[in-house]
C-alpha positions in Angstrom: -143.9 -74.7 -221.6 -140.8 -72.1 -221.2 -138.8 -74.5 -222.9 -141.0 -73.7 -225.6 -141.0 -70.2 -225.4 -137.9 -69.0 -225.1 -137.6 -71.7 -228.6 -140.3 -69.2 -229.9 -138.6 -65.7 -229.0 -134.9 -67.3 -229.9 -136.9 -67.8 -233.8 -138.5 -63.8 -233.3 -133.9 -62.6 -232.7 -133.3 -64.9 -235.9 -135.9 -63.6 -237.9 -134.9 -59.6 -236.6 -131.1 -61.0 -237.4 -132.5 -62.1 -241.2 -133.7 -58.7 -241.6 -131.4 -56.7 -240.7 -129.0 -59.1 -242.7 -131.2 -57.9 -245.6 -130.6 -54.6 -245.2 -134.9 -53.6 -244.9 -134.5 -50.3 -246.4 -133.0 -52.0 -249.2 -135.5 -55.1 -249.2 -138.5 -53.0 -248.8 -137.1 -50.6 -251.9 -136.6 -53.7 -254.8 -140.4 -55.8 -253.1 -143.1 -53.5 -253.1 -144.7 -52.9 -249.5 -148.1 -55.4 -250.1 -145.5 -58.3 -250.7 -142.8 -57.5 -248.4 -146.5 -57.1 -245.7 -147.3 -61.2 -246.5 -144.4 -62.3 -245.6 -143.7 -61.0 -242.8 -147.6 -61.8 -242.6 -146.7 -65.3 -243.5 -144.3 -66.3 -240.8 -146.0 -64.8 -237.8 -148.6 -66.9 -238.8 -146.2 -69.9 -239.0 -144.9 -69.1 -235.7 -147.9 -68.3 -234.1 -149.4 -71.8 -235.6 -146.5 -73.9 -234.6 -146.7 -72.1 -230.9 -150.2 -72.7 -230.4 -150.2 -76.8 -231.1 -147.2 -76.5 -228.7 -149.1 -74.6 -226.1 -152.8 -76.4 -225.9 -153.2 -79.3 -224.1 -154.0 -82.9 -226.4 -157.4 -84.0 -225.9 -157.2 -87.6 -223.9 -157.0 -90.8 -225.9 -160.3 -92.9 -225.1 -160.8 -94.0 -221.1 -159.4 -98.1 -221.3 -162.3 -100.9 -221.0 -160.9 -103.9 -219.7 -162.3 -107.3 -222.1 -164.5 -108.7 -219.9 -164.7 -111.7 -222.6 -161.0 -112.7 -222.3 -160.6 -112.4 -218.9 -164.5 -114.6 -218.5 -162.7 -117.3 -221.1 -159.6 -117.5 -219.7 -161.2 -118.2 -216.1 -159.1 -114.9 -214.5 -160.1 -113.9 -211.0 -160.2 -110.8 -210.0 -157.0 -111.1 -207.5 -155.3 -112.9 -210.8 -155.8 -109.8 -213.1 -155.4 -107.5 -210.2 -151.9 -109.5 -209.8 -150.8 -109.1 -214.1 -151.3 -104.9 -213.5 -149.0 -105.1 -210.4 -146.5 -107.6 -212.9 -146.7 -104.9 -215.6 -145.5 -102.4 -212.5 -142.2 -104.8 -212.5 -142.3 -105.2 -209.1 -140.9 -108.5 -207.3 -142.9 -110.8 -205.3 -142.4 -109.8 -202.4 -143.3 -106.2 -203.1 -146.2 -107.7 -204.4 -146.6 -109.1 -201.4 -146.4 -105.8 -199.8 -148.6 -104.3 -201.5 -151.7 -107.1 -201.8 -150.7 -107.9 -197.8 -150.5 -111.4 -198.9 -147.1 -113.8 -197.9 -145.0 -114.0 -201.0 -145.6 -117.7 -201.3 -149.5 -116.9 -202.3 -148.4 -114.3 -205.2 -146.0 -117.2 -206.4 -148.8 -119.6 -206.7 -151.0 -116.6 -207.7 -148.2 -116.1 -210.4 -147.6 -119.5 -211.7 -151.6 -119.5 -212.1 -151.3 -116.4 -214.2 -149.0 -117.4 -216.2 -150.4 -121.3 -216.6 -154.2 -119.4 -218.0 -152.3 -117.2 -220.6 -150.0 -119.7 -221.4 -146.7 -118.3 -221.1 -143.2 -118.9 -218.8 -142.6 -115.9 -217.4 -143.1 -111.9 -216.8 -142.7 -109.7 -220.2 -144.4 -112.6 -222.1 -147.4 -112.4 -219.7 -147.7 -108.1 -219.4 -147.7 -108.5 -223.5 -149.8 -110.8 -223.9 -152.5 -109.0 -221.1 -151.6 -105.9 -223.2 -152.4 -107.8 -226.5 -155.6 -108.8 -225.3 -156.7 -106.6 -222.8 -156.7 -107.8 -220.0 -154.6 -104.8 -218.0 -154.2 -100.8 -219.4 -151.7 -99.8 -221.9 -148.0 -98.5 -221.2 -147.9 -95.3 -219.8 -146.9 -92.8 -223.3 -147.7 -95.7 -225.8 
């Protein structure tokens, strides 16, 4: 937010420098006062709209809803869905085992079953297919 405020201040400085460059008194005599005021108002309105859009929070998108029909049709268990979500985090089997409190061999078995049910051979295609089927939430920032 500080960056936006500084950028806004810099734009104001540029506007002041432009007014000085145009020689304020000359421009005031050449154009009617109403025209000059309208130009200034339009410039500040534009800057205000731009700053308002940058500083206001955007509404959150719709909440993620897991595709229960796809889970049932694939025959995924709750543990396999959990493994699939953790696969998307990019952690190793050993780290998954520590997170879940199970052995790495059990994780490997679960991962193999998930691959089989999704008809893939590697992690990345499994995660991509799971996101496409809405089995796991979309990646952050996507």
